[in-house]
LUMZAPA-271566 format. One record per residue (C-alpha): x, y, z; residue number from 0; residue in one letter. Coordinates in Angstrom, 2 decimals, decimal comma, m for minus. Layout:
BEGIN
- X;Y;Z;NUM;A
...
This chain:
BEGIN
- 163,79;230,44;m73,99;0;M
- 161,30;231,09;m76,73;1;K
- 158,66;228,92;m78,43;2;F
- 155,16;228,89;m79,88;3;T
- 152,63;226,21;m79,01;4;A
- 149,03;225,19;m79,52;5;D
- 147,05;226,74;m76,70;6;K
- 145,12;223,60;m75,73;7;N
- 148,18;221,36;m75,85;8;T
- 150,13;223,75;m73,62;9;L
- 147,24;224,20;m71,20;10;A
- 146,82;220,42;m70,81;11;D
- 150,55;219,90;m70,21;12;A
- 150,68;222,60;m67,51;13;V
- 147,54;221,24;m65,83;14;L
- 148,85;217,67;m65,74;15;I
- 152,27;218,63;m64,36;16;A
- 150,79;221,08;m61,85;17;S
- 148,99;218,24;m60,06;18;R
- 152,36;217,28;m58,59;19;A
- 152,97;220,78;m57,23;20;C
- 152,34;221,72;m53,62;21;A
- 149,21;223,78;m53,07;22;A
- 150,89;225,82;m50,36;23;K
- 154,46;225,52;m49,11;24;S
- 157,11;227,44;m47,20;25;I
- 159,34;226,64;m50,19;26;D
- 157,54;228,47;m53,01;27;T
- 159,53;226,55;m55,62;28;S
- 157,34;223,55;m54,81;29;L
- 154,34;225,56;m56,00;30;E
- 155,96;226,08;m59,42;31;C
- 156,22;224,13;m62,65;32;V
- 159,49;224,02;m64,53;33;L
- 159,34;224,77;m68,27;34;L
- 162,34;223,33;m70,09;35;E
- 162,80;223,64;m73,87;36;L
- 165,21;221,49;m75,88;37;R
- 164,76;221,84;m79,64;38;G
- 161,06;221,32;m80,36;39;N
- 160,38;219,43;m77,14;40;K
- 158,96;221,29;m74,18;41;L
- 158,92;219,43;m70,86;42;T
- 156,64;220,74;m68,13;43;V
- 157,61;219,38;m64,72;44;R
- 155,97;219,53;m61,30;45;G
- 157,52;218,14;m58,11;46;Y
- 156,61;218,31;m54,41;47;N
- 159,54;216,26;m53,03;48;L
- 157,36;213,11;m52,88;49;E
- 155,69;212,98;m56,30;50;T
- 156,82;214,35;m59,65;51;G
- 155,11;214,56;m63,05;52;I
- 156,79;215,28;m66,39;53;N
- 154,68;216,05;m69,44;54;K
- 156,51;216,54;m72,75;55;T
- 154,85;218,13;m75,79;56;I
- 155,97;219,15;m79,26;57;M
- 156,20;222,91;m79,89;58;V
- 157,85;225,23;m82,38;59;N
- 161,11;225,79;m80,54;60;G
- 163,00;229,01;m81,27;61;I
- 165,48;229,28;m78,40;62;K
- 166,32;226,66;m75,77;63;D
- 166,09;227,50;m72,10;64;G
- 164,25;226,90;m68,83;65;A
- 162,28;228,83;m66,25;66;I
- 160,04;228,24;m63,25;67;M
- 156,61;229,82;m62,88;68;V
- 153,75;229,56;m60,39;69;D
- 151,75;226,49;m61,48;70;A
- 148,30;227,76;m60,57;71;R
- 148,74;231,18;m62,18;72;I
- 150,21;229,82;m65,42;73;L
- 147,56;227,10;m65,69;74;S
- 144,67;229,51;m65,12;75;D
- 146,16;232,12;m67,45;76;Y
- 146,77;229,83;m70,42;77;V
- 143,40;228,14;m69,96;78;R
- 141,66;231,50;m70,34;79;K
- 143,26;232,21;m73,76;80;I
- 140,94;231,59;m76,71;81;D
- 141,52;228,16;m78,28;82;S
- 141,73;229,75;m81,73;83;A
- 145,13;231,26;m80,91;84;F
- 148,58;229,78;m80,71;85;S
- 150,67;231,02;m77,79;86;V
- 154,19;232,43;m77,85;87;E
- 156,25;232,30;m74,64;88;L
- 159,56;234,09;m74,29;89;E
- 161,68;234,49;m71,16;90;T
- 163,54;237,63;m70,16;91;K
- 166,49;237,45;m67,73;92;N
- 165,19;234,22;m66,13;93;D
- 162,73;236,26;m64,08;94;K
- 160,02;237,24;m66,51;95;E
- 157,87;235,62;m69,19;96;I
- 156,32;237,43;m72,12;97;N
- 153,09;235,76;m73,31;98;I
- 151,89;236,78;m76,76;99;N
- 148,85;235,57;m78,69;100;F
- 146,36;236,83;m81,24;101;G
- 148,81;239,20;m82,85;102;G
- 148,10;242,06;m80,45;103;S
- 147,94;240,50;m77,00;104;K
- 151,19;241,06;m75,11;105;H
- 151,33;240,21;m71,42;106;N
- 153,95;239,56;m68,78;107;R
- 154,25;237,13;m65,89;108;M
- 156,84;236,82;m63,14;109;N
- 159,12;233,81;m63,28;110;G
- 161,89;232,24;m61,18;111;V
- 165,30;231,00;m62,25;112;S
- 165,25;227,30;m63,16;113;A
- 168,26;226,82;m60,87;114;N
- 165,87;227,03;m57,91;115;N
- 163,89;223,94;m58,94;116;F
- 164,31;221,04;m56,46;117;P
- 166,87;218,42;m57,39;118;K
- 165,41;215,09;m58,50;119;I
- 167,19;211,79;m57,90;120;S
- 168,07;209,96;m61,09;121;K
- 166,63;206,49;m61,69;122;F
- 168,77;203,47;m62,45;123;A
- 166,99;201,16;m64,89;124;D
- 168,37;197,87;m63,56;125;N
- 164,96;196,91;m62,13;126;I
- 162,29;197,49;m64,73;127;E
- 159,33;195,80;m66,37;128;F
- 156,69;196,74;m68,94;129;F
- 152,90;196,53;m68,88;130;I
- 150,28;197,56;m71,41;131;K
- 148,80;200,99;m70,74;132;E
- 145,15;199,88;m70,94;133;A
- 145,78;196,84;m68,73;134;V
- 147,44;198,93;m66,01;135;L
- 144,77;201,61;m66,06;136;R
- 141,81;199,21;m66,03;137;D
- 143,36;197,09;m63,28;138;T
- 144,03;200,10;m61,05;139;L
- 140,55;201,51;m61,75;140;S
- 138,94;198,25;m60,70;141;Q
- 140,69;197,94;m57,33;142;I
- 141,18;201,59;m56,35;143;Y
- 137,94;201,81;m54,36;144;H
- 139,51;199,65;m51,64;145;A
- 142,53;201,92;m50,99;146;V
- 142,53;203,22;m47,41;147;S
- 141,79;206,92;m46,98;148;Q
- 142,21;207,07;m43,19;149;S
- 145,99;207,32;m42,89;150;G
- 146,01;205,18;m39,73;151;D
- 148,34;202,72;m41,48;152;N
- 150,33;204,53;m44,21;153;P
- 151,16;201,23;m45,92;154;A
- 147,46;200,74;m46,69;155;M
- 147,17;204,18;m48,32;156;C
- 148,28;202,86;m51,67;157;G
- 148,33;199,85;m53,99;158;V
- 150,72;196,96;m53,46;159;K
- 152,47;195,56;m56,54;160;F
- 153,72;191,98;m56,19;161;V
- 155,64;190,20;m58,95;162;L
- 156,22;186,48;m58,50;163;E
- 155,92;183,35;m60,61;164;N
- 155,50;185,44;m63,78;165;N
- 152,38;187,14;m62,45;166;E
- 151,71;190,70;m61,34;167;L
- 149,27;191,00;m58,44;168;T
- 147,87;194,40;m57,48;169;L
- 146,15;194,68;m54,10;170;V
- 144,31;197,44;m52,25;171;A
- 142,76;197,20;m48,78;172;S
- 141,42;199,50;m46,08;173;D
- 140,93;196,82;m43,44;174;G
- 137,20;196,40;m44,10;175;L
- 137,57;195,27;m47,70;176;R
- 140,18;194,10;m50,14;177;M
- 140,40;194,24;m53,93;178;A
- 142,85;192,12;m55,91;179;L
- 143,72;191,56;m59,56;180;R
- 146,34;189,21;m61,00;181;T
- 147,65;189,47;m64,56;182;I
- 150,37;187,56;m66,44;183;P
- 153,74;189,33;m66,52;184;L
- 157,19;187,84;m66,97;185;E
- 159,09;189,02;m63,92;186;Y
- 159,75;187,59;m60,49;187;Q
- 160,48;188,45;m56,85;188;D
- 159,62;192,13;m56,54;189;L
- 157,11;194,00;m54,39;190;E
- 156,47;197,63;m53,54;191;F
- 153,61;199,95;m52,49;192;I
- 152,64;202,95;m54,67;193;V
- 150,95;205,92;m52,88;194;P
- 147,29;206,76;m53,38;195;D
- 147,92;210,10;m55,16;196;K
- 150,20;208,46;m57,72;197;T
- 147,55;205,82;m58,42;198;I
- 144,94;208,53;m58,98;199;V
- 147,17;210,30;m61,50;200;E
- 147,90;207,06;m63,36;201;L
- 144,19;206,31;m63,68;202;I
- 143,57;209,87;m64,86;203;R
- 146,35;209,99;m67,47;204;N
- 146,53;206,47;m68,87;205;L
- 144,18;205,57;m71,71;206;A
- 141,70;202,71;m71,31;207;S
- 142,21;201,85;m74,98;208;D
- 145,96;202,52;m75,01;209;G
- 148,13;199,82;m76,57;210;D
- 151,43;201,45;m75,58;211;N
- 153,78;199,88;m73,07;212;D
- 154,22;201,61;m69,73;213;V
- 157,76;201,28;m68,42;214;Q
- 157,98;200,76;m64,66;215;V
- 161,35;201,38;m62,99;216;I
- 161,88;200,58;m59,31;217;V
- 164,97;202,11;m57,72;218;D
- 165,76;202,15;m54,00;219;K
- 162,79;203,91;m52,37;220;N
- 161,12;205,34;m55,49;221;Q
- 159,21;204,18;m58,57;222;V
- 158,77;205,66;m62,05;223;L
- 155,96;205,07;m64,56;224;F
- 156,73;206,25;m68,09;225;S
- 154,69;206,01;m71,30;226;K
- 155,20;207,17;m74,87;227;G
- 159,03;207,23;m74,66;228;S
- 158,84;209,72;m71,81;229;G
- 155,92;211,77;m73,14;230;E
- 154,26;211,28;m69,75;231;Y
- 156,17;210,33;m66,60;232;E
- 155,13;210,16;m62,99;233;I
- 157,48;209,20;m60,21;234;F
- 157,02;208,97;m56,46;235;S
- 158,39;207,58;m53,27;236;R
- 157,55;204,02;m52,34;237;I
- 155,56;203,55;m49,13;238;I
- 157,44;201,66;m46,44;239;D
- 155,34;199,66;m43,99;240;G
- 153,41;196,49;m43,29;241;K
- 150,64;195,72;m45,77;242;F
- 147,80;193,31;m45,07;243;V
- 148,59;189,62;m45,66;244;N
- 146,34;189,42;m48,70;245;Y
- 146,96;185,71;m49,31;246;K
- 145,76;184,78;m45,84;247;R
- 142,72;187,05;m46,07;248;V
- 141,53;185,33;m49,26;249;A
- 142,47;181,80;m48,21;250;D
- 139,21;180,20;m47,10;251;F
- 136,76;177,68;m48,51;252;E
- 133,17;178,76;m48,89;253;G
- 130,27;176,94;m47,25;254;L
- 127,66;178,87;m49,21;255;R
- 127,67;180,43;m52,70;256;T
- 125,21;182,75;m54,38;257;A
- 125,24;183,85;m58,03;258;V
- 123,52;187,22;m58,43;259;I
- 122,75;189,57;m61,32;260;D
- 125,05;192,56;m60,80;261;S
- 122,64;195,17;m62,17;262;K
- 119,78;194,05;m59,92;263;E
- 122,07;193,73;m56,92;264;F
- 123,71;197,15;m57,31;265;S
- 120,32;198,79;m57,96;266;G
- 118,91;197,44;m54,70;267;A
- 122,02;198,54;m52,77;268;L
- 121,89;202,03;m54,29;269;E
- 118,29;202,39;m53,14;270;R
- 119,26;201,10;m49,71;271;A
- 121,86;203,83;m49,12;272;I
- 119,60;206,74;m50,15;273;V
- 118,46;207,42;m46,58;274;G
- 121,78;206,73;m44,86;275;I
- 123,29;209,90;m43,38;276;E
- 126,35;208,24;m41,81;277;N
- 127,78;205,56;m44,07;278;R
- 128,95;203,55;m41,04;279;N
- 125,73;203,68;m39,01;280;S
- 123,40;201,43;m41,00;281;N
- 123,64;197,91;m42,33;282;S
- 122,05;196,11;m45,24;283;A
- 120,93;192,64;m44,15;284;V
- 121,19;189,95;m46,80;285;L
- 118,98;186,90;m46,22;286;S
- 119,41;183,70;m48,26;287;F
- 116,92;180,84;m48,59;288;L
- 117,67;177,49;m50,24;289;S
- 114,02;176,58;m50,74;290;T
- 113,07;179,65;m52,77;291;T
- 116,50;180,62;m54,24;292;K
- 115,78;184,21;m53,27;293;V
- 118,01;186,92;m51,78;294;L
- 116,25;189,46;m49,60;295;N
- 117,95;192,83;m49,08;296;I
- 116,70;194,79;m46,08;297;Y
- 117,93;198,19;m44,89;298;C
- 116,13;200,49;m42,44;299;K
- 117,14;204,11;m41,88;300;T
- 115,44;207,06;m40,19;301;S
- 114,05;208,09;m43,58;302;M
- 113,62;204,93;m45,68;303;T
- 113,09;201,19;m45,59;304;I
- 114,40;199,00;m48,39;305;T
- 112,94;195,48;m48,57;306;D
- 113,60;193,79;m51,92;307;E
- 113,82;190,23;m53,24;308;D
- 116,16;189,10;m56,03;309;I
- 116,13;185,69;m57,71;310;D
- 119,53;184,00;m57,35;311;I
- 121,35;180,70;m57,72;312;E
- 122,13;179,52;m54,21;313;Y
- 124,01;176,46;m52,98;314;E
- 125,12;175,37;m49,51;315;T
- 127,49;172,62;m48,33;316;K
- 125,90;172,43;m44,88;317;I
- 122,41;171,51;m43,78;318;D
- 119,84;174,29;m43,69;319;D
- 118,17;175,11;m40,37;320;K
- 114,41;174,93;m39,81;321;Y
- 112,08;176,31;m37,16;322;D
- 109,60;174,28;m35,11;323;E
- 106,99;174,62;m37,85;324;N
- 109,29;173,26;m40,54;325;G
- 110,04;176,64;m42,12;326;G
- 113,56;177,28;m43,34;327;E
- 115,55;179,72;m41,22;328;I
- 117,37;182,06;m43,63;329;P
- 121,12;182,55;m43,52;330;F
- 121,65;186,25;m42,74;331;K
- 124,74;188,39;m43,12;332;I
- 125,04;192,19;m42,74;333;S
- 127,22;194,72;m44,55;334;F
- 127,88;198,39;m44,80;335;Q
- 125,97;198,74;m48,07;336;P
- 128,45;201,21;m49,60;337;R
- 131,32;198,72;m49,26;338;L
- 129,31;196,01;m50,94;339;L
- 128,07;198,38;m53,65;340;L
- 131,60;199,56;m54,48;341;D
- 132,67;195,96;m55,03;342;A
- 129,70;195,06;m57,25;343;I
- 129,96;198,22;m59,39;344;K
- 133,70;197,78;m59,90;345;N
- 133,36;194,12;m60,81;346;S
- 132,44;195,00;m64,42;347;N
- 130,74;191,60;m64,51;348;A
- 127,17;190,75;m65,52;349;E
- 126,87;188,28;m62,67;350;T
- 128,88;187,95;m59,47;351;V
- 129,38;185,05;m57,11;352;K
- 129,38;185,56;m53,34;353;L
- 131,43;182,94;m51,49;354;I
- 130,44;182,86;m47,80;355;M
- 131,08;180,92;m44,59;356;R
- 129,27;182,23;m41,50;357;E
- 127,69;185,59;m40,69;358;E
- 130,87;186,88;m38,98;359;I
- 133,33;185,77;m41,68;360;N
- 134,56;187,86;m44,65;361;P
- 132,87;187,24;m48,00;362;V
- 134,67;186,75;m51,30;363;K
- 133,17;188,29;m54,44;364;I
- 134,30;186,97;m57,82;365;V
- 133,03;186,94;m61,39;366;S
- 130,50;184,16;m61,89;367;A
- 131,70;183,79;m65,48;368;E
- 135,44;183,65;m64,70;369;D
- 136,59;183,56;m61,07;370;E
- 140,16;184,48;m62,05;371;S
- 139,18;187,96;m63,35;372;K
- 139,18;189,66;m59,94;373;F
- 138,79;189,02;m56,24;374;L
- 137,06;191,32;m53,77;375;F
- 136,76;190,60;m50,04;376;V
- 134,30;192,47;m47,80;377;V
- 134,11;192,18;m44,01;378;V
- 130,53;191,95;m42,68;379;P
- 129,11;194,04;m39,85;380;M
- 128,29;192,58;m36,46;381;R
- 124,65;193,28;m35,69;382;T
- 122,38;192,35;m32,81;383;K
């Protein structure tokens, strides 16, 4: 194999593919990327038996071939070459790579025969659909904060894709919160769960302004996402397990609603969490009053006290309660402030609507301008 390539283009391709390589493995081939040249197309591939990434770039191909090389070493090495140079790579006996640049820089690196690269199952394209690149990226970015990181239930450590009635619903939940987006898509009766790491790579490598179609192929126990006619591909196993019943979680009628300015709300919550050392140990208490249309946010930690009022629009379907002196008793509900803040910041809405029942019931958060844009659910804390 022999080719010349732009240094930055090659470095980016190796870095992207290397994210699918194992950091440390008994099988050292899983720590390698595969370089495969066909004509002027160089495909850099990483694979750890669960997730694979292919990145294809255009180079000046001189001789076809393939070789494996340690992903970390190659990535670091190419990255340290001056951007002004193009890079020439040439293999020798499938066990060595000559790297030349700048006219007088000649270096060598150990390689491994491409025959040692793990076999990858081929995808049948009988179950496939297409979605716009920007739509997929923005949707995943908006709900990703709710993906479980604990590993207690593997099925929750990913995003669930559900296609039915010509709609695609994407759901993430960690048991304390849920994030959901639904977008139009002409396909029916299909659902699968994509692992957390694959979602992260999709968000990282898809463009928020991209108008290309992303092809999604589902085959047996694996899924493939491909954009740019195979320029970038990521494939992974599908998670098998029981996901939260998202329809039941979101199926309740609110007794109280509050419309709140997102910037003011998130600012108060950010100040509330400044003094929190353990994110699970403190609560932010939200108090609502019908008479004044004010939301009070109160959070006390060992270091700080947050006590702020925000003007809101507030409505209730049940009678307010009053004390013996005729003063309104506020409706209070407590949250882990970080969970609430994540929802508000990822709403991308100027104003949000909180749909509430009682202090122990989950709260729905939607866009006040268009309730169909997204749906977040946050479970409150039980406090004395």
